[in-house]
C-alpha positions as CSV (number, residue, x, y, z in Angstrom):
1,N,-38.0,93.6,38.3
2,Y,-39.0,90.5,36.6
3,C,-42.7,91.2,35.3
4,G,-43.5,90.5,32.0
5,R,-40.5,88.7,31.5
6,L,-40.6,85.3,29.6
7,L,-38.2,82.4,30.4
8,K,-38.6,78.8,29.7
9,T,-36.3,76.5,30.9
10,V,-34.9,73.0,31.1
11,I,-32.2,72.8,33.4
12,S,-30.0,69.7,34.3
13,I,-27.0,69.7,36.0
14,V,-24.6,66.8,34.9
15,L,-21.3,66.0,36.4
16,G,-20.1,64.2,33.2
17,F,-21.2,62.7,29.9
18,G,-23.4,59.4,30.0
19,M,-22.7,59.1,34.1
20,D,-24.4,57.2,36.4
21,P,-27.5,58.5,37.3
22,D,-26.7,59.0,40.8
23,L,-23.8,61.7,39.9
24,Q,-26.9,63.8,38.1
25,I,-29.2,66.2,39.4
26,D,-32.2,67.5,37.6
27,V,-32.9,70.7,38.7
28,I,-36.5,70.9,37.0
29,T,-37.6,67.9,39.0
30,E,-35.8,68.8,42.4
31,L,-37.4,72.4,42.5
32,D,-40.9,71.0,42.4
33,L,-42.2,73.8,40.3
34,D,-45.7,72.1,39.9
35,N,-48.5,74.3,41.3
36,T,-46.4,75.5,44.0
37,T,-45.0,79.0,42.9
38,T,-46.9,82.0,41.9
39,G,-46.1,83.2,38.3
40,V,-44.7,79.8,37.3
41,A,-46.7,77.4,34.9
42,Q,-45.5,74.3,33.0
43,V,-45.5,74.5,29.3
44,P,-44.4,72.0,26.8
45,G,-40.4,71.8,26.5
46,L,-38.3,72.1,23.5
47,Y,-37.8,68.6,23.1
48,N,-40.4,65.4,23.2
49,N,-41.6,64.8,26.4
50,S,-39.5,67.4,28.1
51,K,-40.5,69.8,31.0
52,A,-40.2,73.7,30.6
53,Y,-41.7,76.0,32.9
54,L,-42.8,79.8,32.1
55,F,-41.7,82.2,34.8
56,Q,-43.8,85.5,34.4
57,D,-45.6,88.5,36.1
58,V,-43.5,88.4,39.2
59,E,-40.2,88.7,40.9
60,R,-38.9,85.3,42.8
61,Q,-36.2,83.6,44.4
62,I,-36.6,79.9,43.9
63,Q,-34.4,77.7,45.9
64,V,-33.9,73.8,46.3
65,A,-34.6,71.9,49.3
66,P,-31.6,71.7,52.0
67,Q,-31.0,67.8,50.9
68,V,-30.6,68.8,47.4
69,V,-27.9,71.4,48.2
70,E,-26.3,68.6,50.3
71,K,-26.3,66.2,47.4
72,V,-24.9,69.1,44.9
73,I,-22.2,69.9,47.6
74,Q,-21.1,66.3,47.9
75,L,-21.1,65.9,44.0
76,F,-18.7,68.6,43.8
77,R,-16.6,68.0,46.6
78,N,-13.4,67.0,45.2
79,K,-14.2,67.6,41.8
80,T,-12.0,70.0,39.3
81,E,-14.7,70.5,36.9
82,F,-18.4,69.6,36.4
83,T,-21.0,70.5,33.5
84,I,-24.3,72.6,33.7
85,L,-26.5,71.8,30.7
86,A,-29.6,74.6,30.3
87,T,-31.9,74.9,27.4
88,I,-33.6,78.4,27.3
89,Q,-35.7,80.3,25.4
90,Q,-35.8,84.3,26.6
91,K,-37.7,87.5,25.2
92,T,-35.4,90.1,23.6
93,L,-33.9,92.5,26.1
94,T,-34.7,90.7,29.2
95,S,-32.3,89.4,31.5
96,G,-32.2,87.0,34.9
97,V,-30.0,84.3,36.8
98,I,-30.3,80.9,35.2
99,L,-28.7,79.1,38.0
100,S,-26.6,80.5,40.9
101,I,-24.1,78.4,43.0
102,H,-22.7,79.8,46.0
103,E,-21.6,78.6,49.1
104,S,-23.8,80.7,51.7
105,D,-26.5,82.9,52.1
106,L,-24.0,86.0,52.3
107,R,-22.5,86.7,48.7
């Protein structure tokens, strides 16, 4: 249960440092969380002009759109490594999944 848990996240998947923007996925932008998900509010980020989101009060499962999943699959295909950059601030003694990547709905 995620009730009362605070999680501010700024997440960006980057497949290399200083790479072409076509090789990057901004998960926050792709999730389109603004006014669409119960218990999620946009708050000031940890860095200038950055977005962050406050997750509170309800349990939720947030997923990106199918076209974003396909873009991630294409970017990961034939890659031996990738980098995930995440900046988080979380209340002490709480837990949650920051990012989960799996092949199908069945784990």
